[in-house]
C-alpha positions in Angstrom: 42.1 66.1 -104.8 41.7 65.5 -101.2 38.3 66.2 -99.6 38.3 69.2 -97.2 38.1 68.1 -93.6 35.6 69.6 -91.3 37.0 71.4 -88.4 35.9 70.2 -85.0 35.1 73.8 -84.0 32.5 74.1 -86.8 29.7 73.5 -84.3 27.0 76.1 -83.5 28.2 79.5 -82.4 25.9 79.4 -79.3 23.8 76.8 -77.8 20.7 78.8 -76.7 19.5 82.1 -75.3 17.9 81.6 -71.9 15.6 83.7 -69.8 17.4 83.6 -66.5 14.7 85.5 -64.6 11.9 83.1 -65.5 12.6 80.2 -63.2 13.3 82.6 -60.3 10.1 84.7 -60.7 7.7 82.0 -61.9 6.6 78.5 -61.2 6.4 76.7 -64.6 3.2 74.7 -65.1 3.3 73.6 -68.8 5.9 74.0 -71.6 5.4 74.3 -75.3 7.8 74.4 -78.2 6.8 77.2 -80.6 8.1 78.4 -83.9 8.6 82.1 -84.3 8.0 84.3 -87.4 11.3 86.1 -88.1 13.0 88.2 -90.8 16.3 87.1 -92.3 18.4 89.7 -90.4 16.8 88.6 -87.2 17.9 85.0 -87.8 21.5 86.2 -88.4 21.5 88.2 -85.2 20.2 85.2 -83.2 22.8 83.0 -84.8 25.4 85.4 -83.5 23.9 85.3 -80.0 22.6 88.9 -80.1 19.2 88.4 -78.6 17.6 88.8 -75.2 14.3 87.4 -73.9 14.5 88.2 -70.2 11.8 90.9 -70.4 9.6 89.1 -73.0 6.1 87.8 -72.5 3.4 86.2 -74.7 0.0 87.7 -75.3 -3.1 86.3 -77.0 -4.6 88.8 -79.5 -7.1 88.2 -82.3 -6.8 84.4 -82.2 -3.0 84.4 -82.4 -0.1 84.3 -80.0 2.4 87.2 -80.1 5.8 87.6 -78.4 6.2 91.1 -76.9 9.4 92.6 -75.5 11.9 90.3 -77.0 15.1 92.1 -78.0 16.9 91.0 -81.2 19.8 93.4 -82.0 19.9 94.9 -85.5 22.1 92.9 -87.7 25.5 94.6 -88.0 25.8 94.1 -91.8 22.1 94.8 -92.5 21.1 97.5 -95.0 18.1 99.9 -94.9 15.7 96.9 -94.7 17.1 95.9 -91.3 14.5 94.9 -88.7 13.2 96.8 -85.7 14.9 95.4 -82.5 11.8 95.4 -80.3 9.1 94.5 -82.8 6.2 92.2 -81.9 6.7 88.6 -83.3 4.2 86.0 -84.0 4.5 82.6 -82.3 3.6 79.5 -84.4 1.8 76.7 -82.6 -0.8 74.0 -83.4 -4.4 75.1 -83.1 -5.1 72.9 -80.1 -2.1 74.4 -78.3 -3.2 77.9 -79.0 -6.7 77.2 -77.7 -5.3 75.6 -74.5 -3.0 78.6 -73.9 -5.8 81.1 -74.7 -8.1 79.5 -72.1 -5.4 79.5 -69.4 -4.6 83.2 -70.1 -8.3 84.2 -70.1 -8.9 82.4 -66.8 -6.3 84.6 -65.2 -3.5 83.9 -62.7 -1.1 82.6 -65.4 1.4 84.2 -67.8 3.0 83.0 -71.0 6.7 83.4 -70.6 9.5 82.4 -73.0 12.1 80.2 -71.3 14.7 79.8 -74.0 15.3 80.4 -77.7 17.3 77.9 -79.7 18.0 76.5 -83.2 16.4 73.2 -84.1 18.3 72.3 -87.3 17.8 75.5 -89.4 14.7 76.8 -87.6 14.5 79.1 -84.6 12.3 77.7 -81.8 11.1 79.3 -78.6 10.2 77.3 -75.6 7.3 79.1 -73.9 5.6 78.1 -70.7 2.4 78.8 -68.9 3.6 80.1 -65.6 2.3 81.2 -62.2 4.0 84.1 -60.5 5.9 83.4 -57.3 5.4 85.5 -54.1 8.3 86.8 -52.1 8.1 84.1 -49.5 8.2 81.4 -52.3 11.5 82.9 -53.6 12.9 82.9 -50.1 12.0 79.2 -49.6 13.8 78.4 -52.9 16.9 80.2 -51.7 16.8 78.3 -48.4 16.5 75.0 -50.2 19.4 75.8 -52.5 21.6 76.7 -49.5 20.7 73.5 -47.7 21.5 71.4 -50.8 24.8 73.2 -51.2 25.7 72.6 -47.5 24.9 68.9 -47.9 27.1 68.6 -51.0 30.0 70.3 -49.2 29.5 68.0 -46.1 29.5 64.8 -48.3 32.5 66.0 -50.2 34.4 66.7 -47.0 33.3 63.3 -45.5 34.7 61.3 -48.5 38.2 62.6 -48.1 
């Protein structure tokens, strides 16, 4: 018998779930890769791309880090044991990383923000970052810089022809 050939389209169904607001509203200081404690139906929903982390944030409570506000849609084929879409989920990090984040959050002025959620082999990982909030004038400066870069690219493209 001939061995079954793998289709080229058998890759992942999605690459990652991103927090598009994070880089606009915050200045990223330090990034961490964290595991996340999930139920089986949550993993299936994430694999289908049915999650959103744009309103999510991390909080330090009772010596552990928790992810609040993340939305993972209920699994369509789940039964009565399906998960709650907005439940609080535990972030899994090394002890020294948890202590470092706890000190930064206790000092004030910084927030723990999830930047993206992705699969690393069979495990769901969340990239969280210690961030400082941007003021309105910082956002305007970023927009001006982007506009200038775009104009330069257009000018160089026109000049090459």
